[in-house]
C-alpha angles and dihedrals in degrees: 000000000000091000093052091047093046085052090056104264111164108232092187094069108116125223128226093285092051095254126136125219084260092053095050094043088054093050094049092046094243095158096174091053092045089054093051094048094045090049089055095045 
């Protein structure tokens, strides 16, 4: 995740359900990803 964000990936893009990467990470209990995304927000 860090490499993607460092390369310019846009974490605010929404999927077909309208959810962001942060939304999906929170729903799936991926706490490390949530921490990374929140730190970049």
